[in-house]
Structures are given as C-alpha cells and as structure tokens.
VMD Tcl script that builds the backbone (N, CA, C; Angstrom):
set m [mol new atoms 486]
animate dup $m
set s [atomselect $m all]
$s set {name element resname resid chain x y z} {
  {N N MET 1 A 199.275 13.371 57.042}
  {CA C MET 1 A 198.506 14.057 58.040}
  {C C MET 1 A 197.934 13.017 59.001}
  {N N GLU 2 A 197.416 13.472 60.106}
  {CA C GLU 2 A 196.998 12.559 61.152}
  {C C GLU 2 A 195.646 11.926 60.851}
  {N N GLY 3 A 195.425 10.743 61.359}
  {CA C GLY 3 A 194.145 10.083 61.226}
  {C C GLY 3 A 193.846 9.611 59.811}
  {N N LYS 4 A 194.831 9.175 59.093}
  {CA C LYS 4 A 194.672 8.806 57.684}
  {C C LYS 4 A 193.620 7.721 57.477}
  {N N ALA 5 A 193.444 6.810 58.412}
  {CA C ALA 5 A 192.523 5.698 58.232}
  {C C ALA 5 A 191.071 6.182 58.112}
  {N N GLN 6 A 190.721 7.287 58.727}
  {CA C GLN 6 A 189.339 7.769 58.717}
  {C C GLN 6 A 189.090 8.848 57.675}
  {N N LEU 7 A 190.022 9.104 56.803}
  {CA C LEU 7 A 189.871 10.173 55.826}
  {C C LEU 7 A 189.015 9.733 54.648}
  {N N SER 8 A 188.207 10.663 54.165}
  {CA C SER 8 A 187.409 10.402 52.970}
  {C C SER 8 A 188.303 10.531 51.734}
  {N N ARG 9 A 187.765 10.154 50.590}
  {CA C ARG 9 A 188.506 10.290 49.334}
  {C C ARG 9 A 188.853 11.766 49.086}
  {N N GLY 10 A 187.911 12.658 49.360}
  {CA C GLY 10 A 188.159 14.095 49.198}
  {C C GLY 10 A 189.276 14.581 50.108}
  {N N ASP 11 A 189.329 14.042 51.334}
  {CA C ASP 11 A 190.398 14.397 52.260}
  {C C ASP 11 A 191.751 13.940 51.721}
  {N N HIS 12 A 191.791 12.760 51.145}
  {CA C HIS 12 A 193.044 12.255 50.573}
  {C C HIS 12 A 193.493 13.123 49.399}
  {N N VAL 13 A 192.546 13.535 48.567}
  {CA C VAL 13 A 192.870 14.416 47.437}
  {C C VAL 13 A 193.386 15.757 47.957}
  {N N ALA 14 A 192.712 16.302 48.959}
  {CA C ALA 14 A 193.143 17.572 49.544}
  {C C ALA 14 A 194.551 17.447 50.123}
  {N N GLU 15 A 194.813 16.352 50.807}
  {CA C GLU 15 A 196.134 16.115 51.382}
  {C C GLU 15 A 197.199 15.999 50.294}
  {N N LEU 16 A 196.873 15.288 49.231}
  {CA C LEU 16 A 197.797 15.115 48.110}
  {C C LEU 16 A 198.166 16.469 47.496}
  {N N ILE 17 A 197.165 17.320 47.298}
  {CA C ILE 17 A 197.401 18.643 46.718}
  {C C ILE 17 A 198.115 19.549 47.711}
  {N N ALA 18 A 197.624 19.614 48.939}
  {CA C ALA 18 A 198.188 20.520 49.944}
  {C C ALA 18 A 199.663 20.233 50.218}
  {N N THR 19 A 200.031 18.965 50.159}
  {CA C THR 19 A 201.427 18.584 50.409}
  {C C THR 19 A 202.244 18.546 49.121}
  {N N SER 20 A 201.619 18.944 48.017}
  {CA C SER 20 A 202.274 18.943 46.699}
  {C C SER 20 A 202.863 17.565 46.396}
  {N N LEU 21 A 201.942 16.603 46.279}
  {CA C LEU 21 A 202.315 15.203 46.022}
  {C C LEU 21 A 203.234 14.659 47.126}
  {N N TYR 22 A 202.952 15.064 48.362}
  {CA C TYR 22 A 203.641 14.618 49.572}
  {C C TYR 22 A 205.059 15.181 49.739}
  {N N VAL 23 A 205.418 16.185 48.952}
  {CA C VAL 23 A 206.694 16.872 49.178}
  {C C VAL 23 A 206.708 17.459 50.593}
  {N N GLY 24 A 205.569 17.929 51.059}
  {CA C GLY 24 A 205.468 18.500 52.400}
  {C C GLY 24 A 205.723 17.519 53.519}
  {N N GLU 25 A 205.734 16.248 53.201}
  {CA C GLU 25 A 206.004 15.226 54.225}
  {C C GLU 25 A 207.497 15.067 54.498}
  {N N ILE 26 A 208.345 15.726 53.700}
  {CA C ILE 26 A 209.780 15.696 53.983}
  {C C ILE 26 A 209.958 16.312 55.367}
  {N N PRO 27 A 210.621 15.626 56.292}
  {CA C PRO 27 A 210.599 16.033 57.696}
  {C C PRO 27 A 211.421 17.278 58.061}
  {N N PHE 28 A 212.130 17.861 57.121}
  {CA C PHE 28 A 212.884 19.077 57.430}
  {C C PHE 28 A 212.787 20.033 56.247}
  {N N ILE 29 A 212.807 21.309 56.534}
  {CA C ILE 29 A 212.679 22.414 55.563}
  {C C ILE 29 A 211.700 22.102 54.431}
  {N N SER 30 A 210.513 21.634 54.809}
  {CA C SER 30 A 209.520 21.245 53.805}
  {C C SER 30 A 209.115 22.433 52.931}
  {N N GLY 31 A 209.074 23.638 53.482}
  {CA C GLY 31 A 208.736 24.813 52.680}
  {C C GLY 31 A 209.757 25.079 51.591}
  {N N THR 32 A 211.013 24.845 51.911}
  {CA C THR 32 A 212.070 25.022 50.916}
  {C C THR 32 A 211.913 23.990 49.803}
  {N N PHE 33 A 211.663 22.739 50.173}
  {CA C PHE 33 A 211.429 21.707 49.166}
  {C C PHE 33 A 210.137 21.973 48.394}
  {N N GLY 34 A 209.147 22.565 49.064}
  {CA C GLY 34 A 207.873 22.878 48.428}
  {C C GLY 34 A 207.969 23.946 47.356}
  {N N THR 35 A 209.032 24.722 47.365}
  {CA C THR 35 A 209.245 25.751 46.351}
  {C C THR 35 A 209.617 25.125 45.009}
  {N N ILE 36 A 210.294 24.013 45.045}
  {CA C ILE 36 A 210.825 23.388 43.827}
  {C C ILE 36 A 209.740 23.009 42.820}
  {N N PRO 37 A 208.611 22.410 43.236}
  {CA C PRO 37 A 207.581 22.104 42.230}
  {C C PRO 37 A 207.057 23.352 41.504}
  {N N GLY 38 A 206.966 24.479 42.197}
  {CA C GLY 38 A 206.522 25.717 41.546}
  {C C GLY 38 A 207.490 26.169 40.474}
  {N N LEU 39 A 208.787 26.039 40.754}
  {CA C LEU 39 A 209.797 26.390 39.753}
  {C C LEU 39 A 209.765 25.407 38.593}
  {N N PHE 40 A 209.504 24.137 38.890}
  {CA C PHE 40 A 209.398 23.120 37.847}
  {C C PHE 40 A 208.204 23.411 36.936}
  {N N ILE 41 A 207.065 23.796 37.525}
  {CA C ILE 41 A 205.878 24.134 36.733}
  {C C ILE 41 A 206.184 25.314 35.812}
  {N N PHE 42 A 206.897 26.338 36.339}
  {CA C PHE 42 A 207.276 27.474 35.499}
  {C C PHE 42 A 208.157 27.024 34.340}
  {N N ALA 43 A 209.194 26.239 34.637}
  {CA C ALA 43 A 210.128 25.795 33.595}
  {C C ALA 43 A 209.405 24.957 32.546}
  {N N LEU 44 A 208.575 24.040 32.980}
  {CA C LEU 44 A 207.836 23.195 32.049}
  {C C LEU 44 A 206.885 24.039 31.194}
  {N N SER 45 A 206.208 24.996 31.807}
  {CA C SER 45 A 205.315 25.888 31.062}
  {C C SER 45 A 206.079 26.673 30.006}
  {N N SER 46 A 207.263 27.135 30.374}
  {CA C SER 46 A 208.093 27.889 29.427}
  {C C SER 46 A 208.552 27.001 28.277}
  {N N ILE 47 A 209.011 25.802 28.597}
  {CA C ILE 47 A 209.484 24.867 27.574}
  {C C ILE 47 A 208.351 24.493 26.619}
  {N N LEU 48 A 207.152 24.318 27.168}
  {CA C LEU 48 A 205.999 23.942 26.349}
  {C C LEU 48 A 205.400 25.135 25.589}
  {N N GLY 49 A 205.908 26.327 25.863}
  {CA C GLY 49 A 205.422 27.511 25.154}
  {C C GLY 49 A 204.063 28.006 25.612}
  {N N VAL 50 A 203.725 27.758 26.869}
  {CA C VAL 50 A 202.456 28.249 27.404}
  {C C VAL 50 A 202.492 29.777 27.365}
  {N N PRO 51 A 201.476 30.412 26.777}
  {CA C PRO 51 A 201.481 31.877 26.715}
  {C C PRO 51 A 201.327 32.490 28.106}
  {N N VAL 52 A 201.691 33.746 28.227}
  {CA C VAL 52 A 201.653 34.432 29.525}
  {C C VAL 52 A 200.258 34.353 30.140}
  {N N TRP 53 A 199.230 34.584 29.344}
  {CA C TRP 53 A 197.864 34.537 29.890}
  {C C TRP 53 A 197.525 33.129 30.375}
  {N N GLY 54 A 198.028 32.096 29.699}
  {CA C GLY 54 A 197.797 30.724 30.131}
  {C C GLY 54 A 198.485 30.425 31.444}
  {N N TYR 55 A 199.709 30.940 31.586}
  {CA C TYR 55 A 200.448 30.748 32.837}
  {C C TYR 55 A 199.750 31.492 33.977}
  {N N LEU 56 A 199.233 32.681 33.697}
  {CA C LEU 56 A 198.498 33.437 34.715}
  {C C LEU 56 A 197.249 32.666 35.150}
  {N N LEU 57 A 196.527 32.098 34.190}
  {CA C LEU 57 A 195.354 31.278 34.534}
  {C C LEU 57 A 195.755 30.067 35.372}
  {N N LEU 58 A 196.912 29.487 35.053}
  {CA C LEU 58 A 197.417 28.352 35.830}
  {C C LEU 58 A 197.715 28.775 37.270}
  {N N ILE 59 A 198.334 29.931 37.440}
  {CA C ILE 59 A 198.604 30.445 38.792}
  {C C ILE 59 A 197.295 30.624 39.561}
  {N N ILE 60 A 196.307 31.227 38.920}
  {CA C ILE 60 A 195.015 31.461 39.574}
  {C C ILE 60 A 194.368 30.132 39.955}
  {N N ALA 61 A 194.408 29.156 39.053}
  {CA C ALA 61 A 193.829 27.841 39.345}
  {C C ALA 61 A 194.549 27.171 40.507}
  {N N VAL 62 A 195.880 27.201 40.491}
  {CA C VAL 62 A 196.648 26.586 41.584}
  {C C VAL 62 A 196.342 27.297 42.903}
  {N N TYR 63 A 196.174 28.627 42.851}
  {CA C TYR 63 A 195.848 29.366 44.074}
  {C C TYR 63 A 194.530 28.865 44.673}
  {N N PHE 64 A 193.466 28.835 43.862}
  {CA C PHE 64 A 192.154 28.485 44.408}
  {C C PHE 64 A 192.059 27.003 44.789}
  {N N ILE 65 A 192.649 26.131 43.988}
  {CA C ILE 65 A 192.691 24.717 44.365}
  {C C ILE 65 A 193.541 24.552 45.630}
  {N N GLY 66 A 194.626 25.311 45.706}
  {CA C GLY 66 A 195.488 25.271 46.886}
  {C C GLY 66 A 194.792 25.790 48.125}
  {N N ALA 67 A 194.013 26.869 47.988}
  {CA C ALA 67 A 193.292 27.414 49.144}
  {C C ALA 67 A 192.281 26.392 49.662}
  {N N TRP 68 A 191.584 25.732 48.733}
  {CA C TRP 68 A 190.639 24.690 49.145}
  {C C TRP 68 A 191.371 23.559 49.869}
  {N N SER 69 A 192.439 23.059 49.254}
  {CA C SER 69 A 193.137 21.905 49.832}
  {C C SER 69 A 193.832 22.268 51.143}
  {N N ALA 70 A 194.399 23.465 51.221}
  {CA C ALA 70 A 195.068 23.886 52.461}
  {C C ALA 70 A 194.061 24.031 53.595}
  {N N GLY 71 A 192.902 24.589 53.297}
  {CA C GLY 71 A 191.867 24.715 54.325}
  {C C GLY 71 A 191.403 23.360 54.830}
  {N N ARG 72 A 191.223 22.455 53.904}
  {CA C ARG 72 A 190.794 21.106 54.290}
  {C C ARG 72 A 191.901 20.382 55.045}
  {N N ALA 73 A 193.155 20.553 54.605}
  {CA C ALA 73 A 194.283 19.909 55.289}
  {C C ALA 73 A 194.453 20.458 56.707}
  {N N GLU 74 A 194.185 21.741 56.901}
  {CA C GLU 74 A 194.244 22.298 58.260}
  {C C GLU 74 A 193.221 21.615 59.170}
  {N N LYS 75 A 192.030 21.395 58.645}
  {CA C LYS 75 A 190.997 20.724 59.442}
  {C C LYS 75 A 191.399 19.288 59.757}
  {N N ILE 76 A 192.002 18.612 58.784}
  {CA C ILE 76 A 192.430 17.222 58.983}
  {C C ILE 76 A 193.495 17.148 60.072}
  {N N SER 77 A 194.490 18.051 59.992}
  {CA C SER 77 A 195.606 17.996 60.948}
  {C C SER 77 A 195.275 18.666 62.273}
  {N N GLY 78 A 194.309 19.574 62.254}
  {CA C GLY 78 A 193.983 20.330 63.458}
  {C C GLY 78 A 195.002 21.409 63.777}
  {N N LYS 79 A 195.872 21.738 62.803}
  {CA C LYS 79 A 196.926 22.733 63.008}
  {C C LYS 79 A 196.771 23.883 62.021}
  {N N LYS 80 A 196.928 25.100 62.509}
  {CA C LYS 80 A 196.911 26.279 61.647}
  {C C LYS 80 A 198.196 26.298 60.837}
  {N N ASP 81 A 198.080 26.386 59.513}
  {CA C ASP 81 A 199.215 26.446 58.583}
  {C C ASP 81 A 200.252 25.362 58.895}
  {N N ASP 82 A 199.773 24.139 58.947}
  {CA C ASP 82 A 200.626 22.966 59.190}
  {C C ASP 82 A 201.831 23.013 58.245}
  {N N GLY 83 A 203.018 22.766 58.753}
  {CA C GLY 83 A 204.244 22.826 57.963}
  {C C GLY 83 A 204.268 21.863 56.789}
  {N N ARG 84 A 203.423 20.854 56.833}
  {CA C ARG 84 A 203.366 19.903 55.717}
  {C C ARG 84 A 202.601 20.451 54.518}
  {N N ILE 85 A 201.855 21.519 54.737}
  {CA C ILE 85 A 201.126 22.160 53.640}
  {C C ILE 85 A 202.122 23.036 52.885}
  {N N VAL 86 A 202.431 22.666 51.641}
  {CA C VAL 86 A 203.412 23.412 50.848}
  {C C VAL 86 A 202.851 23.922 49.522}
  {N N ILE 87 A 201.557 23.729 49.282}
  {CA C ILE 87 A 200.968 24.235 48.039}
  {C C ILE 87 A 201.088 25.760 47.974}
  {N N ASP 88 A 201.162 26.401 49.127}
  {CA C ASP 88 A 201.353 27.852 49.157}
  {C C ASP 88 A 202.729 28.238 48.624}
  {N N GLU 89 A 203.750 27.438 48.919}
  {CA C GLU 89 A 205.083 27.687 48.358}
  {C C GLU 89 A 205.088 27.463 46.850}
  {N N VAL 90 A 204.336 26.484 46.396}
  {CA C VAL 90 A 204.261 26.213 44.961}
  {C C VAL 90 A 203.729 27.440 44.228}
  {N N VAL 91 A 202.594 27.958 44.686}
  {CA C VAL 91 A 202.014 29.121 44.003}
  {C C VAL 91 A 202.897 30.359 44.167}
  {N N GLY 92 A 203.545 30.513 45.306}
  {CA C GLY 92 A 204.455 31.649 45.509}
  {C C GLY 92 A 205.634 31.608 44.552}
  {N N ALA 93 A 206.193 30.415 44.344}
  {CA C ALA 93 A 207.305 30.271 43.399}
  {C C ALA 93 A 206.834 30.524 41.970}
  {N N MET 94 A 205.621 30.084 41.649}
  {CA C MET 94 A 205.084 30.341 40.313}
  {C C MET 94 A 204.920 31.845 40.073}
  {N N ILE 95 A 204.450 32.552 41.070}
  {CA C ILE 95 A 204.289 34.009 40.964}
  {C C ILE 95 A 205.656 34.674 40.847}
  {N N THR 96 A 206.622 34.191 41.603}
  {CA C THR 96 A 207.980 34.740 41.541}
  {C C THR 96 A 208.492 34.752 40.110}
  {N N MET 97 A 208.210 33.692 39.376}
  {CA C MET 97 A 208.758 33.546 38.025}
  {C C MET 97 A 207.842 34.088 36.932}
  {N N PHE 98 A 206.701 34.652 37.303}
  {CA C PHE 98 A 205.749 35.151 36.308}
  {C C PHE 98 A 206.406 36.157 35.365}
  {N N TYR 99 A 206.243 35.914 34.084}
  {CA C TYR 99 A 206.715 36.785 32.996}
  {C C TYR 99 A 208.242 36.902 32.935}
  {N N MET 100 A 208.920 35.924 33.498}
  {CA C MET 100 A 210.384 35.890 33.447}
  {C C MET 100 A 210.829 35.035 32.263}
  {N N PRO 101 A 211.990 35.368 31.696}
  {CA C PRO 101 A 212.550 34.458 30.691}
  {C C PRO 101 A 213.068 33.196 31.387}
  {N N LEU 102 A 213.039 32.083 30.664}
  {CA C LEU 102 A 213.553 30.836 31.231}
  {C C LEU 102 A 215.073 30.853 31.176}
  {N N ASP 103 A 215.694 30.912 32.334}
  {CA C ASP 103 A 217.149 30.949 32.459}
  {C C ASP 103 A 217.482 30.344 33.819}
  {N N TRP 104 A 218.421 29.415 33.848}
  {CA C TRP 104 A 218.734 28.734 35.105}
  {C C TRP 104 A 219.181 29.716 36.187}
  {N N ARG 105 A 219.849 30.808 35.783}
  {CA C ARG 105 A 220.306 31.786 36.782}
  {C C ARG 105 A 219.125 32.498 37.425}
  {N N LEU 106 A 218.090 32.780 36.630}
  {CA C LEU 106 A 216.889 33.399 37.190}
  {C C LEU 106 A 216.116 32.417 38.060}
  {N N LEU 107 A 216.123 31.147 37.694}
  {CA C LEU 107 A 215.484 30.144 38.545}
  {C C LEU 107 A 216.149 30.083 39.918}
  {N N VAL 108 A 217.467 30.109 39.925}
  {CA C VAL 108 A 218.205 30.079 41.195}
  {C C VAL 108 A 217.941 31.364 41.986}
  {N N ALA 109 A 218.032 32.511 41.305}
  {CA C ALA 109 A 217.780 33.795 41.978}
  {C C ALA 109 A 216.337 33.847 42.482}
  {N N GLY 110 A 215.398 33.346 41.673}
  {CA C GLY 110 A 213.996 33.324 42.077}
  {C C GLY 110 A 213.767 32.444 43.291}
  {N N PHE 111 A 214.440 31.302 43.317}
  {CA C PHE 111 A 214.339 30.401 44.467}
  {C C PHE 111 A 214.754 31.127 45.742}
  {N N PHE 112 A 215.928 31.757 45.712}
  {CA C PHE 112 A 216.429 32.424 46.917}
  {C C PHE 112 A 215.624 33.672 47.263}
  {N N ALA 113 A 215.190 34.421 46.255}
  {CA C ALA 113 A 214.383 35.621 46.520}
  {C C ALA 113 A 213.060 35.230 47.159}
  {N N PHE 114 A 212.405 34.210 46.615}
  {CA C PHE 114 A 211.133 33.785 47.194}
  {C C PHE 114 A 211.313 33.257 48.608}
  {N N ARG 115 A 212.318 32.421 48.822}
  {CA C ARG 115 A 212.533 31.890 50.169}
  {C C ARG 115 A 212.796 33.023 51.161}
  {N N PHE 116 A 213.584 34.032 50.735}
  {CA C PHE 116 A 213.850 35.176 51.617}
  {C C PHE 116 A 212.543 35.862 52.013}
  {N N PHE 117 A 211.730 36.236 51.021}
  {CA C PHE 117 A 210.503 36.967 51.324}
  {C C PHE 117 A 209.472 36.091 52.037}
  {N N ASP 118 A 209.471 34.796 51.770}
  {CA C ASP 118 A 208.547 33.901 52.448}
  {C C ASP 118 A 208.892 33.780 53.933}
  {N N VAL 119 A 210.164 33.719 54.238}
  {CA C VAL 119 A 210.587 33.596 55.638}
  {C C VAL 119 A 210.502 34.943 56.355}
  {N N ALA 120 A 211.002 36.006 55.714}
  {CA C ALA 120 A 211.060 37.322 56.355}
  {C C ALA 120 A 209.679 37.974 56.479}
  {N N LYS 121 A 208.812 37.783 55.499}
  {CA C LYS 121 A 207.486 38.378 55.470}
  {C C LYS 121 A 207.516 39.868 55.834}
  {N N PRO 122 A 208.326 40.647 55.129}
  {CA C PRO 122 A 208.466 42.062 55.506}
  {C C PRO 122 A 207.171 42.846 55.320}
  {N N GLY 123 A 206.603 43.255 56.436}
  {CA C GLY 123 A 205.406 44.076 56.412}
  {C C GLY 123 A 204.099 43.316 56.257}
  {N N PHE 124 A 204.131 42.010 56.141}
  {CA C PHE 124 A 202.865 41.297 55.969}
  {C C PHE 124 A 202.746 40.040 56.823}
  {N N ARG 125 A 203.472 39.972 57.914}
  {CA C ARG 125 A 203.401 38.809 58.795}
  {C C ARG 125 A 201.993 38.641 59.396}
  {N N ARG 126 A 201.329 39.751 59.691}
  {CA C ARG 126 A 200.009 39.681 60.338}
  {C C ARG 126 A 198.920 39.128 59.425}
  {N N ILE 127 A 199.170 39.160 58.130}
  {CA C ILE 127 A 198.150 38.691 57.185}
  {C C ILE 127 A 197.882 37.199 57.337}
  {N N GLN 128 A 198.804 36.479 57.945}
  {CA C GLN 128 A 198.627 35.037 58.157}
  {C C GLN 128 A 197.486 34.736 59.114}
  {N N LYS 129 A 196.978 35.751 59.804}
  {CA C LYS 129 A 195.896 35.521 60.755}
  {C C LYS 129 A 194.559 35.267 60.066}
  {N N ILE 130 A 194.514 35.481 58.750}
  {CA C ILE 130 A 193.303 35.167 58.001}
  {C C ILE 130 A 193.045 33.677 58.157}
  {N N ARG 131 A 191.805 33.327 58.408}
  {CA C ARG 131 A 191.472 31.921 58.669}
  {C C ARG 131 A 191.331 31.116 57.382}
  {N N GLY 132 A 191.580 29.827 57.511}
  {CA C GLY 132 A 191.337 28.896 56.420}
  {C C GLY 132 A 192.435 28.891 55.371}
  {N N GLY 133 A 192.094 28.312 54.242}
  {CA C GLY 133 A 193.065 28.124 53.173}
  {C C GLY 133 A 193.618 29.413 52.600}
  {N N HIS 134 A 192.786 30.453 52.515}
  {CA C HIS 134 A 193.285 31.728 51.992}
  {C C HIS 134 A 194.345 32.314 52.925}
  {N N GLY 135 A 194.183 32.105 54.223}
  {CA C GLY 135 A 195.189 32.568 55.182}
  {C C GLY 135 A 196.520 31.855 55.002}
  {N N VAL 136 A 196.461 30.579 54.623}
  {CA C VAL 136 A 197.683 29.814 54.360}
  {C C VAL 136 A 198.367 30.349 53.101}
  {N N MET 137 A 197.574 30.676 52.089}
  {CA C MET 137 A 198.104 30.998 50.767}
  {C C MET 137 A 198.578 32.445 50.607}
  {N N ILE 138 A 197.901 33.394 51.235}
  {CA C ILE 138 A 198.070 34.806 50.872}
  {C C ILE 138 A 199.469 35.350 51.172}
  {N N ASP 139 A 200.088 34.926 52.265}
  {CA C ASP 139 A 201.423 35.441 52.561}
  {C C ASP 139 A 202.439 34.985 51.513}
  {N N ASP 140 A 202.250 33.790 50.962}
  {CA C ASP 140 A 203.161 33.308 49.921}
  {C C ASP 140 A 202.901 34.010 48.592}
  {N N VAL 141 A 201.651 34.393 48.349}
  {CA C VAL 141 A 201.345 35.201 47.168}
  {C C VAL 141 A 202.092 36.527 47.258}
  {N N LEU 142 A 202.021 37.172 48.418}
  {CA C LEU 142 A 202.725 38.448 48.606}
  {C C LEU 142 A 204.237 38.270 48.517}
  {N N ALA 143 A 204.754 37.183 49.088}
  {CA C ALA 143 A 206.194 36.910 48.985}
  {C C ALA 143 A 206.583 36.701 47.529}
  {N N GLY 144 A 205.749 36.005 46.770}
  {CA C GLY 144 A 206.013 35.788 45.354}
  {C C GLY 144 A 206.013 37.089 44.567}
  {N N ILE 145 A 205.072 37.982 44.873}
  {CA C ILE 145 A 205.018 39.285 44.196}
  {C C ILE 145 A 206.275 40.085 44.500}
  {N N MET 146 A 206.676 40.102 45.767}
  {CA C MET 146 A 207.887 40.841 46.146}
  {C C MET 146 A 209.130 40.231 45.490}
  {N N ALA 147 A 209.201 38.921 45.439}
  {CA C ALA 147 A 210.346 38.256 44.805}
  {C C ALA 147 A 210.356 38.540 43.307}
  {N N ASN 148 A 209.181 38.562 42.672}
  {CA C ASN 148 A 209.090 38.866 41.243}
  {C C ASN 148 A 209.588 40.282 40.970}
  {N N ILE 149 A 209.163 41.221 41.773}
  {CA C ILE 149 A 209.629 42.615 41.617}
  {C C ILE 149 A 211.141 42.673 41.808}
  {N N SER 150 A 211.648 41.938 42.774}
  {CA C SER 150 A 213.098 41.911 43.014}
  {C C SER 150 A 213.852 41.365 41.809}
  {N N LEU 151 A 213.307 40.327 41.175}
  {CA C LEU 151 A 213.965 39.775 39.994}
  {C C LEU 151 A 213.964 40.783 38.843}
  {N N TRP 152 A 212.862 41.502 38.681}
  {CA C TRP 152 A 212.829 42.523 37.626}
  {C C TRP 152 A 213.840 43.628 37.911}
  {N N LEU 153 A 213.976 44.007 39.173}
  {CA C LEU 153 A 214.996 45.003 39.535}
  {C C LEU 153 A 216.394 44.459 39.265}
  {N N LEU 154 A 216.619 43.202 39.571}
  {CA C LEU 154 A 217.908 42.563 39.296}
  {C C LEU 154 A 218.198 42.575 37.795}
  {N N LEU 155 A 217.207 42.215 36.998}
  {CA C LEU 155 A 217.388 42.231 35.547}
  {C C LEU 155 A 217.696 43.640 35.045}
  {N N TRP 156 A 217.045 44.629 35.607}
  {CA C TRP 156 A 217.278 46.022 35.214}
  {C C TRP 156 A 218.707 46.445 35.563}
  {N N VAL 157 A 219.149 46.128 36.779}
  {CA C VAL 157 A 220.507 46.496 37.213}
  {C C VAL 157 A 221.536 45.794 36.324}
  {N N VAL 158 A 221.338 44.518 36.067}
  {CA C VAL 158 A 222.271 43.777 35.221}
  {C C VAL 158 A 222.314 44.387 33.817}
  {N N SER 159 A 221.156 44.813 33.313}
  {CA C SER 159 A 221.115 45.404 31.962}
  {C C SER 159 A 221.881 46.718 31.881}
  {N N LEU 160 A 222.056 47.387 32.988}
  {CA C LEU 160 A 222.828 48.635 32.999}
  {C C LEU 160 A 224.321 48.391 32.734}
  {N N PHE 161 A 224.768 47.188 33.043}
  {CA C PHE 161 A 226.194 46.878 32.913}
  {C C PHE 161 A 226.524 46.021 31.698}
  {N N TYR 162 A 225.488 45.559 30.990}
  {CA C TYR 162 A 225.732 44.694 29.820}
  {C C TYR 162 A 224.999 45.192 28.617}
}
mol reanalyze $m
mol bondsrecalc $m
mol representation Tube
mol addrep $m
C-alpha cells in the first residue's frame, strides 16, 4: 500500500491481514489469487479435524478481523475496496466450503463457483456501497453463501445419478 514509510505497526498488521500475507500485491487477478488461502484454510481445517462449529467460529473471526483490516487498509491507500485487499475473498472462499466434505473436485468447483458469484454479484452489487471494512467484506460473504448453496445443489444433482 502507499506511504509505507509512515505507517504505524498497527497499519502494517492491517496491511498484512488485508492483503492475506501480501497475496493481494500480485499485480494481476489478485482477487482470484486471494481465493486460494481461503480454500487452503478449509482444507487444513478438514485435515486437522476441526469440528463444524470450530470452523464457523473461524469464519466469524476472519470476517471481523478482515473487516477491521480492510477498513484500515482503505484509509491507508485512500481507495474504496482497493484491489490489493483480498481478505474478503479469503472469507468468501471459506464460506463457500462451509460444511462440505474435503474432496479436490469440490475445492475446484467451489473455487469457480465463488469466483463466478464474486464477479457477477447477482442482485447484490449495490451492497458494496456500505462504507468501511464491512462494505469490503459483505459482498464476498453473499457470494460465498450463493456458491455454497450452488455446491449443495451440485452434490444433490450428482447424487441423483450415482
């Protein structure tokens, strides 16, 4: 983000979180790259046997920490929903995979479903006008919910044939 020399320690922490360990600094399709850490967190949580309620608490924590860091990062950059802020994609991808079985095919389908709903924003594009960090985060939460529902529908359709 701009003006790094004058940033406080809290600003650096906010930047680190908002960019998802600087994944957002990738100069092209940063939102797409920002989805990957969310899928990694889901896979790691599944492998470690984190219970559903624990994963839900993790999503909630990432949301609120992300809203704080995104709001602060917006102030640092002076840009509304700066493209380098990808913590919203992280939480959206985590929501996409909520209560899903760990399967590489679902991870791939979840990646594409979330990216579709995040870009298309069907019916909720105006919600981005909310100010601050919550405005950055909320559209990705909705995209994640829609992608999660889509994955459950996909699983249901597949179960009809197998």
